[in-house]
C-alpha positions in Angstrom: 78.5 7.9 -137.0 76.8 10.3 -134.7 78.1 8.5 -131.6 81.8 8.6 -133.2 81.4 12.5 -133.7 80.5 12.7 -130.5 83.3 10.9 -129.4 86.1 13.3 -131.4 84.2 16.1 -129.8 84.4 14.9 -126.1 88.2 13.8 -126.9 88.7 16.9 -128.1 87.2 18.8 -124.9 89.6 16.3 -122.7 92.7 17.8 -124.6 91.7 21.1 -124.2 91.3 20.8 -120.6 94.2 18.5 -120.1 96.3 21.5 -121.9 98.0 23.2 -119.2 97.2 27.3 -119.6 100.0 29.6 -119.1 100.2 31.2 -115.2 99.5 34.8 -115.6 102.0 37.4 -113.8 100.5 39.0 -110.8 100.6 42.7 -110.6 103.8 44.3 -109.6 103.0 47.6 -111.4 105.4 50.8 -111.1 104.6 53.5 -110.8 101.7 52.2 -108.3 98.3 52.7 -109.4 96.1 55.3 -107.8 93.5 52.1 -107.7 93.6 48.4 -108.5 91.4 45.4 -108.0 92.1 42.3 -108.9 89.6 39.7 -110.2 89.3 36.0 -110.6 90.4 34.6 -114.0 92.7 35.5 -116.6 92.6 36.8 -120.2 94.3 34.7 -122.9 96.2 36.9 -125.7 96.9 35.1 -129.0 97.4 35.8 -132.2 93.7 35.3 -132.7 92.7 38.5 -130.3 91.2 40.8 -132.1 92.8 44.5 -131.7 90.8 47.7 -132.4 90.5 51.3 -131.1 88.6 54.7 -131.9 90.4 56.6 -134.4 92.0 59.3 -132.5 93.4 56.4 -130.6 94.9 54.3 -133.3 98.3 55.8 -133.0 98.3 53.8 -129.7 97.0 50.7 -130.8 99.8 50.8 -133.6 102.4 51.3 -131.0 100.9 48.3 -128.7 100.4 46.1 -132.1 104.1 46.9 -133.2 105.4 46.1 -129.3 103.6 42.5 -129.3 105.3 41.7 -132.9 108.8 42.9 -131.9 109.1 41.9 -128.4 106.3 39.0 -127.4 106.0 37.3 -130.7 102.4 37.9 -131.0 100.4 39.0 -134.2 97.2 40.3 -133.4 94.1 40.4 -136.0 91.5 42.9 -137.1 88.8 40.3 -137.5 85.8 39.8 -135.1 87.1 37.2 -132.6 86.0 35.6 -129.2 88.9 38.1 -127.4 89.5 41.6 -127.8 91.4 44.7 -127.0 89.7 48.1 -127.3 90.9 51.3 -126.9 88.3 53.9 -126.2 87.7 57.8 -125.7 85.9 58.4 -122.4 85.0 62.1 -122.1 84.0 61.8 -118.6 87.7 61.2 -117.5 89.1 64.7 -117.0 93.0 64.5 -116.6 94.4 64.2 -120.1 97.2 61.4 -118.9 94.4 59.2 -117.1 93.5 56.1 -117.7 91.0 53.2 -117.2 92.3 49.6 -117.7 89.9 46.9 -117.7 90.8 43.4 -118.3 87.7 40.3 -118.2 88.1 37.0 -119.4 87.3 38.0 -122.9 88.0 41.7 -123.2 90.7 44.1 -122.3 89.5 47.9 -122.7 91.5 50.8 -122.0 89.7 54.1 -121.6 91.1 57.6 -121.8 90.3 61.1 -122.5 93.5 61.3 -125.0 96.2 59.1 -127.0 98.6 59.8 -124.1 96.1 58.4 -121.6 95.6 55.6 -123.6 99.8 55.2 -123.9 100.1 55.3 -120.2 97.5 52.3 -119.9 99.4 50.4 -122.6 102.6 50.4 -120.1 100.3 49.3 -117.4 99.4 46.6 -119.9 103.0 45.6 -120.8 104.0 44.8 -117.2 101.0 42.3 -117.0 102.8 40.8 -119.6 106.2 38.7 -119.2 109.1 40.5 -120.4 109.7 37.6 -122.9 107.7 35.1 -124.9 108.0 32.2 -126.8 104.5 30.5 -126.5 101.5 31.1 -128.6 99.5 32.7 -125.9 100.0 34.7 -123.1 97.6 34.8 -119.7 97.0 38.2 -118.3 95.5 38.6 -115.1 92.1 39.9 -114.8 92.5 43.5 -113.0 90.5 46.7 -112.8 92.8 49.7 -112.6 92.2 53.6 -112.9 95.1 55.8 -112.6 96.4 59.6 -113.2 99.4 61.2 -112.6 100.3 63.3 -109.3 102.7 65.8 -111.3 102.1 67.4 -114.9 106.0 67.0 -115.2 107.9 64.0 -114.9 111.4 64.0 -116.2 114.9 62.9 -116.9 117.5 64.7 -117.9 120.8 63.4 -120.1 124.2 65.6 -120.5 125.7 64.6 -123.9 128.1 67.5 -123.8 130.6 65.5 -121.7 130.3 62.3 -123.5 127.8 61.6 -126.2 126.2 58.5 -126.8 124.4 57.0 -129.6 121.4 57.5 -131.2 120.2 54.0 -130.8 120.8 54.5 -126.8 119.2 57.8 -126.7 116.0 55.9 -128.3 116.5 53.1 -125.7 116.6 55.4 -123.1 113.6 57.4 -124.0 112.0 53.7 -124.1 112.5 53.0 -120.7 111.5 56.5 -119.5 108.4 56.3 -121.5 107.6 52.8 -119.8 108.0 54.5 -116.5 105.3 57.2 -117.5 107.7 60.0 -117.6 106.5 62.4 -119.8 109.8 64.9 -120.4 113.6 63.9 -121.8 116.1 67.1 -121.0 118.6 67.1 -123.6 121.7 68.7 -122.3 123.4 69.5 -125.7 126.0 72.6 -125.1 128.9 72.8 -122.6 132.3 74.0 -121.8 133.3 70.6 -122.9 131.6 70.1 -126.6 128.9 72.0 -128.7 126.5 68.8 -129.8 124.1 70.2 -131.8 124.3 71.2 -135.7 123.8 74.7 -136.3 123.7 75.5 -140.1 124.3 79.1 -139.7 127.3 78.5 -137.4 129.5 76.0 -139.0 132.3 76.2 -136.5 130.5 74.8 -133.7 130.6 71.6 -136.0 134.0 72.3 -137.0 135.5 73.6 -133.6 133.4 73.4 -130.9 132.1 69.6 -131.3 135.7 68.9 -130.4 138.2 68.9 -127.4 141.7 68.3 -127.7 141.9 65.5 -125.0 139.8 64.6 -121.6 140.3 64.2 -118.2 141.5 60.8 -116.8 140.2 59.4 -113.6 138.8 62.1 -111.0 139.1 66.2 -111.3 140.4 65.6 -107.7 143.1 63.4 -108.3 146.7 64.8 -107.9 148.5 65.5 -110.3 145.5 65.7 -112.9 146.1 63.5 -116.0 144.6 63.4 -119.6 144.5 61.0 -122.3 145.8 62.8 -125.1 142.8 62.0 -127.6 140.8 64.2 -129.4 137.4 63.7 -128.3 133.8 64.8 -129.8 130.9 65.1 -132.4 127.8 66.1 -132.6 124.0 65.1 -133.5 122.9 66.2 -137.1 119.7 68.1 -137.4 118.5 65.1 -139.2 119.3 62.8 -136.4 117.7 64.9 -133.9 114.6 64.9 -135.8 114.4 61.3 -135.8 115.0 61.2 -132.0 112.3 64.1 -131.5 109.7 62.2 -133.6 110.9 58.5 -132.0 110.1 60.3 -128.5 106.7 61.7 -129.6 105.4 58.3 -130.5 106.2 57.7 -126.8 104.6 60.7 -125.7 108.0 61.8 -124.4 108.4 65.9 -124.6 112.1 66.4 -125.4 113.4 69.9 -124.3 116.5 71.2 -125.5 119.2 73.1 -123.5 121.2 75.6 -125.0 123.6 76.9 -121.9 123.9 80.6 -121.5 125.3 82.8 -120.8 128.2 80.5 -118.9 129.2 77.3 -119.8 129.9 78.7 -123.2 133.8 78.1 -123.7 133.1 75.7 -126.6 131.0 78.3 -128.7 133.7 80.9 -127.5 136.5 78.7 -129.2 134.9 78.6 -132.4 133.9 82.3 -132.4 136.0 84.2 -129.9 133.9 87.6 -130.6 131.5 86.2 -128.3 133.6 86.5 -125.3 134.6 89.7 -123.8 138.1 89.7 -124.0 138.0 88.5 -127.7 140.9 85.9 -126.7 141.2 82.8 -128.6 140.3 79.7 -126.1 140.1 76.3 -126.4 137.2 73.9 -126.0 137.6 73.0 -122.1 139.1 69.4 -121.7 138.5 68.8 -118.1 135.3 69.4 -115.8 133.9 72.5 -113.7 133.1 75.8 -114.0 135.2 78.5 -116.4 135.4 81.9 -116.5 134.7 82.3 -120.4 130.9 83.7 -120.6 129.4 85.1 -123.5 130.0 88.8 -123.4 126.2 90.7 -123.6 127.4 92.2 -127.0 124.8 92.8 -129.8 127.0 90.1 -131.7 126.7 87.9 -129.1 122.7 88.3 -128.9 122.8 88.1 -133.0 124.5 84.6 -132.6 122.1 83.2 -130.1 119.1 84.2 -131.7 120.3 82.9 -134.9 120.8 79.2 -132.9 117.6 79.5 -131.2 115.9 79.8 -134.7 117.0 76.8 -135.7 116.4 75.0 -132.2 112.9 75.8 -132.8 112.7 74.4 -135.7 114.0 71.0 -134.4 111.9 70.7 -131.3 108.2 71.3 -131.1 108.4 71.6 -127.0 107.1 74.6 -125.4 110.3 75.3 -123.4 113.8 75.8 -124.5 116.5 75.3 -121.6 118.8 78.3 -121.3 120.9 76.7 -118.5 122.1 80.0 -116.7 124.0 78.3 -114.0 127.1 78.6 -112.7 128.3 81.9 -114.5 131.2 83.2 -113.3 131.3 87.2 -113.2 135.2 87.4 -113.5 135.2 88.7 -117.1 132.3 90.6 -116.7 133.6 92.5 -113.7 136.8 93.0 -115.7 135.0 94.5 -118.9 134.7 98.1 -120.1 131.7 97.2 -122.3 130.0 95.4 -119.3 130.4 97.9 -116.6 129.3 100.3 -119.2 126.1 98.4 -120.0 125.4 98.0 -116.4 125.4 101.7 -115.8 123.7 102.5 -118.8 120.6 100.1 -117.7 120.7 101.2 -114.4 121.6 97.7 -113.3 123.1 97.2 -109.6 125.8 94.9 -110.4 126.9 92.0 -112.9 124.0 89.7 -110.9 121.4 91.8 -112.6 123.7 92.0 -115.6 122.6 88.4 -115.9 119.1 89.0 -115.3 119.2 91.6 -118.1 121.1 88.9 -120.4 118.7 86.2 -119.2 115.4 88.3 -120.0 116.7 89.6 -123.4 116.9 85.9 -124.6 113.4 85.2 -122.9 111.8 88.1 -124.8 113.1 86.5 -128.0 112.2 83.1 -127.5 109.0 84.1 -126.5 108.4 85.7 -129.7 108.9 82.7 -131.2 106.1 81.2 -129.1 108.1 79.6 -126.7 108.7 79.8 -122.8 112.6 79.3 -121.2 113.3 77.2 -118.3 116.1 78.1 -116.5 118.4 76.6 -113.3 117.7 78.5 -110.1 120.6 80.9 -110.5 118.1 82.7 -113.1 116.7 84.1 -109.9 119.8 86.1 -108.7 119.2 89.7 -110.0 115.7 89.4 -110.4 113.6 86.7 -112.3 112.8 86.7 -116.2 109.1 87.7 -116.5 107.9 84.5 -117.8 110.4 81.9 -116.8 110.0 78.6 -115.4 112.8 77.9 -112.7 114.3 74.1 -112.3 115.8 74.5 -108.3 118.5 71.8 -108.4 120.8 73.6 -105.2 118.1 72.3 -102.8 114.6 73.8 -102.6 115.0 77.4 -101.6 114.8 78.3 -105.2 111.7 76.4 -106.0 110.2 78.3 -102.6 110.9 81.3 -103.8 110.0 81.1 -107.7 106.9 79.9 -106.4 106.3 82.8 -104.2 106.5 84.8 -107.1 104.2 82.6 -108.6 106.6 81.3 -111.4 106.5 77.6 -112.3 109.1 75.3 -110.6 110.6 71.6 -111.3 112.1 70.5 -108.5 115.4 68.6 -109.1 117.5 69.0 -105.8 121.1 67.4 -105.9 119.7 66.2 -102.4 117.3 63.9 -104.1 117.6 64.0 -108.0 121.5 63.8 -109.1 122.2 60.4 -110.2 125.8 61.2 -111.3 126.3 60.5 -107.3 127.2 57.3 -105.9 124.4 55.2 -104.9 126.4 52.8 -102.7 128.9 53.1 -100.1 131.0 50.3 -101.6 134.6 51.1 -102.4 134.3 49.0 -105.4 131.9 51.3 -106.8 132.6 52.8 -110.5 133.9 56.5 -110.1 131.3 59.3 -109.9 131.5 62.8 -109.4 130.7 62.8 -105.7 128.1 62.6 -102.6 125.8 59.8 -101.8 122.3 59.1 -102.9 120.8 55.7 -102.6 118.1 54.7 -103.6 115.9 54.7 -100.8 116.6 58.4 -100.2 115.2 59.2 -104.0 112.2 57.1 -103.3 111.6 59.7 -99.8 111.1 62.7 -102.1 108.4 64.8 -101.7 108.6 67.3 -104.9 106.5 69.7 -102.7 108.2 71.9 -100.1 106.4 72.2 -96.9 107.4 75.8 -97.0 104.8 76.5 -99.4 101.1 77.4 -99.0 98.3 75.5 -100.9 98.3 78.4 -103.3 101.7 78.2 -103.8 101.8 74.5 -104.5 100.1 75.1 -107.7 103.3 76.3 -109.3 105.2 73.0 -108.5 104.8 71.3 -112.2 107.0 68.2 -110.7 110.3 67.0 -110.6 113.4 65.5 -112.5 116.0 63.2 -112.4 119.4 64.3 -113.6 122.4 62.6 -115.2 125.6 64.6 -115.7 128.1 62.6 -117.7 131.3 63.9 -116.8 132.6 60.7 -115.3 129.9 58.2 -117.7 131.8 57.5 -120.8 129.7 54.5 -122.3 125.6 53.9 -122.6 126.1 50.9 -120.0 127.4 53.4 -117.3 124.5 55.9 -117.8 122.6 53.4 -117.7 124.2 51.6 -114.2 123.8 55.2 -112.7 120.5 55.7 -113.9 118.6 52.7 -113.1 116.9 51.8 -110.5 117.1 55.1 -109.3 115.2 56.7 -111.9 112.6 53.9 -111.5 111.9 55.0 -107.8 111.6 58.5 -108.9 109.0 57.8 -111.4 106.7 56.6 -108.9 107.8 59.9 -107.0 106.2 61.7 -109.6 103.5 60.0 -110.8 101.8 58.0 -107.6 100.3 59.2 -104.6 102.5 59.9 -101.4 99.8 57.7 -99.3 100.1 54.6 -101.6 103.9 54.4 -101.5 105.7 51.9 -99.6 109.6 51.4 -100.2 109.5 47.9 -98.8 106.7 47.2 -101.5 108.6 49.1 -104.0 111.7 46.9 -103.8 109.2 43.7 -104.3 107.9 45.4 -107.6 111.1 46.3 -108.8 112.5 42.9 -108.8 110.0 42.1 -111.5 110.6 45.8 -113.5 114.4 44.6 -113.5 113.5 41.5 -115.5 112.3 43.8 -118.2 115.6 45.8 -118.2 117.0 42.4 -117.9 114.9 41.5 -121.7 116.2 45.0 -122.9 119.8 43.9 -122.1 119.7 47.5 -119.9 122.6 47.5 -117.1 121.5 48.6 -113.8 122.9 49.1 -110.5 122.6 46.0 -108.3 121.0 47.7 -105.3 118.7 45.3 -103.8 121.3 42.8 -103.2 124.0 44.9 -102.0 125.4 44.7 -98.2 125.4 47.8 -95.9 125.9 48.2 -92.1 126.1 49.9 -88.6 128.1 49.8 -85.6 126.4 50.9 -82.5 129.3 50.8 -80.3 129.3 46.9 -79.3 127.9 44.9 -82.3 127.9 45.2 -85.9 124.4 44.8 -87.9 124.4 43.6 -91.9 121.8 44.4 -93.9 120.4 43.8 -97.5 117.2 45.1 -99.3 116.9 41.5 -101.2 114.5 39.0 -100.4 117.4 36.9 -100.6 119.2 37.5 -97.5 122.1 34.8 -97.4 124.9 37.4 -96.2 128.2 35.6 -95.0 130.9 37.6 -93.3 134.8 37.1 -91.8 136.3 39.3 -89.6 139.7 38.5 -90.5 139.9 40.1 -93.6 139.6 37.5 -95.5 137.0 37.0 -98.5 133.9 35.5 -97.6 132.8 32.5 -99.5 129.9 29.8 -99.0 131.7 28.4 -96.4 131.9 31.6 -94.2 129.9 32.5 -91.1 126.1 32.9 -92.1 124.8 36.3 -90.7 122.0 35.5 -88.5 122.4 38.3 -86.0 124.4 41.7 -84.9 128.1 40.7 -84.5 129.7 41.3 -81.4 132.5 43.3 -81.6 135.3 43.7 -79.0 138.6 44.7 -80.9 139.6 46.3 -83.8 138.3 44.3 -86.8 138.2 44.3 -90.5 134.5 42.8 -91.2 134.1 41.5 -95.4 130.5 40.1 -96.2 128.4 39.6 -99.4 125.5 38.3 -100.4 124.9 34.7 -102.1 122.0 32.8 -104.0 122.0 29.3 -104.0 124.5 29.5 -107.2 126.6 32.6 -106.6 127.6 35.6 -105.0 125.1 38.3 -106.0 126.7 41.5 -104.4 129.8 43.6 -104.3 132.0 42.8 -101.1 131.3 44.8 -98.7 134.3 45.7 -96.5 134.6 48.0 -93.1 137.7 48.7 -90.2 136.4 49.1 -86.9 138.5 50.8 -84.8 137.6 50.9 -81.0 139.2 54.0 -80.1 138.5 55.8 -76.9 135.9 58.1 -78.3 133.7 55.9 -79.6 130.1 55.6 -78.2 130.8 59.0 -76.3 128.9 62.1 -76.3 129.5 64.6 -79.3 128.2 68.0 -79.5 128.2 70.6 -82.4 128.0 74.3 -82.8 126.5 73.9 -85.7 124.4 71.1 -87.7 126.3 69.4 -91.2 124.7 70.3 -94.4 121.4 68.2 -94.7 123.0 66.7 -98.0 125.9 65.4 -96.0 124.2 64.5 -92.6 123.7 60.9 -93.1 125.4 59.6 -90.5 124.4 62.5 -88.1 127.1 64.0 -85.5 127.6 60.5 -84.1 129.4 59.4 -87.0 132.4 61.6 -86.3 132.9 59.0 -83.2 131.7 55.6 -84.1 134.5 53.6 -84.6 134.2 53.8 -88.7 136.1 55.9 -90.9 134.5 57.2 -94.0 135.5 56.1 -97.5 139.0 56.9 -98.9 138.0 57.8 -102.4 134.7 60.1 -102.0 133.1 62.3 -99.4 129.3 61.5 -99.5 128.9 58.3 -97.4 127.2 58.6 -94.3 130.9 58.6 -92.5 131.7 62.1 -93.9 129.7 65.0 -92.6 129.9 68.5 -94.8 129.5 72.0 -93.6 128.7 74.8 -96.1 130.9 77.8 -95.4 131.0 77.7 -91.3 133.2 77.4 -88.7 132.9 74.1 -86.6 133.4 73.5 -82.9 132.9 70.0 -81.8 133.0 69.1 -78.3 133.5 65.1 -77.1 132.3 64.6 -73.4 134.5 61.4 -72.6 132.3 60.8 -69.4 135.6 59.7 -67.6 138.9 60.8 -67.1 140.6 59.4 -69.8 144.2 59.6 -70.9 145.2 60.8 -74.2 148.0 60.4 -76.2 147.0 61.5 -79.5 144.3 62.4 -81.9 143.9 61.7 -85.6 141.5 62.9 -87.8 141.2 63.9 -91.6 139.5 66.1 -93.9 138.3 65.9 -97.4 140.3 68.4 -99.7 138.4 68.1 -103.0 138.9 71.3 -104.5 136.9 70.8 -107.7 133.7 70.1 -105.5 134.5 73.6 -103.5 135.7 71.5 -100.6 138.8 72.5 -98.8 140.8 71.3 -95.7 141.0 73.8 -92.8 144.0 76.1 -92.8 144.5 75.6 -88.9 142.8 73.4 -86.2 142.9 73.9 -82.2 142.3 71.7 -79.4 141.5 72.6 -75.7 141.3 69.6 -72.8 139.1 70.0 -69.7 139.1 67.9 -66.5 135.8 68.2 -64.7 134.5 71.0 -66.7 137.8 73.2 -66.1 140.1 74.0 -68.6 143.7 72.3 -68.2 145.8 72.8 -71.5 145.0 74.6 -74.4 146.9 74.1 -77.9 147.9 77.1 -80.0 146.3 76.9 -83.8 148.2 74.2 -85.4 148.8 74.9 -88.9 147.7 72.3 -91.6 150.5 71.7 -94.0 149.8 68.5 -96.1 147.1 70.2 -98.2 148.2 69.0 -101.7 146.2 65.6 -101.5 142.6 64.7 -101.6 142.8 63.6 -98.1 144.4 66.0 -95.6 145.5 63.7 -92.4 146.0 65.6 -89.1 147.7 63.3 -86.5 148.5 65.1 -83.3 150.4 63.6 -80.5 149.8 64.9 -76.9 151.7 63.5 -73.7 149.4 61.6 -71.2 146.7 64.5 -71.0 144.1 62.8 -68.5 140.7 65.1 -69.6 137.0 64.1 -69.6 136.0 66.4 -72.3 137.8 67.9 -75.7 137.1 71.0 -77.4 138.0 71.0 -81.0 138.2 74.4 -83.2 137.9 73.9 -87.0 137.7 77.3 -88.7 136.3 77.0 -92.2 139.0 77.9 -95.0 137.2 80.9 -96.2 136.5 82.1 -99.9 137.8 80.1 -102.6 140.5 82.3 -104.3 140.0 83.4 -108.0 140.5 81.0 -110.7 139.4 77.8 -108.8 136.1 76.0 -108.8 133.5 78.0 -106.9 135.8 81.1 -106.8 134.1 83.9 -104.8 132.1 81.6 -102.4 132.7 79.8 -99.1 134.3 76.8 -99.0 133.0 73.4 -97.8 134.5 71.6 -94.8 134.3 67.6 -94.7 135.2 65.9 -91.6 135.8 62.1 -91.1 136.4 59.8 -87.8 138.2 61.6 -85.0 140.0 58.8 -83.6 141.2 59.3 -79.7 144.1 57.3 -78.2 
């Protein structure tokens, strides 16, 4: 009998040994931790795993337990068992958001000073689990991780005023940013095109301001502009907002509401005309951009805004209220007798100081309610309100100025943090506002401006990615534009700079995107997309994907599996239409990449400029103007277009040898909605051996109604070795247009010399 029992026990042991244990996921954590050390062995998570915590961390234990049940089919136990996961308070950990994660064969322990730190430890632990699970057990790699954030403010923004999105999507958006250890959701709730928050004291905001009569179709720059003729709008009830705030709180995400003032207020003025300077009846805006309708700084306006703020602060427990302060045209104030009298009575210099007066007054009221204000960097104009935090979006200048004045700053420059910009140079990219911000550029962002001293750097709280939704009608489009760029930004604001490595990040991103797939969240296919560059004789193709199976054609046809495989730079000896795409074993995994190469007489020559392009629109450098590749027909932000902010441009092209010239073609972007204007005139000078041989009068550019302004100037067999091209800036943008009062941008594409 004893022998029989031993045989049974031995047989069971053999069965267990023969049972194949699940393979653990190798650590590919985003954001990359400060310290991690992989150890031998695995922890087996199953329904028999005990889950426990110190009292102050019970909320995180509950979150983790619910996640396992809902997403991974694991029901943990509170009974004592051979394997356990425990959350414990460790007062030796100084940072509130830091954590220590220790995974051994029989025990996982997450130590932290606060529940917030424990939550971030959980987010790391979840990245060591599979996105989906149908088995009874999950193997977790044994590892030691110690981690803390580099910045206290790690944010993502979402504009719901241009287009609004369901409560379910707002929650999903919060889930993803929380999983990336971001801790702030900036919720942009009011605009010219719609008011999205219920304010019970002012019911017309729900009845009138929340709805527009129709919406612009296509891009703002399309001519003529067209509209869909459909009423659009809605708002979030206070109960819905409370629900979302509570949901975010459980994920340690603070929601900062934005109530725009004094500009971007046409929707509110449509509901209550007495808030404007003229008291005229206006409608909720139906297209994008800035509007002259701004709040008039009357007692009526301040009473209204104080009433709005009173209800807002009951809904949002955050320390901050964002009051906008950006893009507030001063036209109505300049023409208002009341405003001009107010300027005199308060010894203000001008309308900019009147805006500072407006912001300071609202700040004083908000401060009296125990809250602080954040404003876009325009609140610096005319003097900064005493306790304001500045959100710097027009580059880093505002951040530098505010930090030097010892004000807290948050970096969100258009150059690195505006995720409504195009992220690919592919012509088939879905419509966006403009610009070009690829994933790698986001990843290279350093939120600390080098102009700040060590002492001044302490005022930099962190950075934020912005999602403006003029061209995002659906949750799917928002997700496509946000990810993976928000994932790159998460590593920027959490991880140490010296740990960052873009190639390594891309490998980890592949694993994180599988988690987005499991949640059915759409994202841009940045890793698989094809890009290229021409050096004058050969064309190189690139893909960030680990799968580099790029096939191409040189005759304009669409590539397929039978097309030539790219293995080395392609020799180009004539004008060529090159098409390429990336493939895996089963299908095409990228969009079609296409480019036209024009081997004109200027390609590869020497070019100089009298002024540098703006740093945000200089991706291709000055040689982009004569590299044989024309920029996009739809947008101005790719590496082939160069952008100059308010400057006259003089271009010199040295042709090396005497060259016969019969024509010069170039084109300008004319997207007036983005403050971009083609020049009014242009001039050519031709030189031979440094002596001027012929000069043209300034040539008037007439075709100024289209998005692309083409200039095709013919000459009669001019033999020259050098060309000067003078391009005067358009000048001041006229009243009634976007950017009125500011100098226009000039955007220049390929200069083709025939």
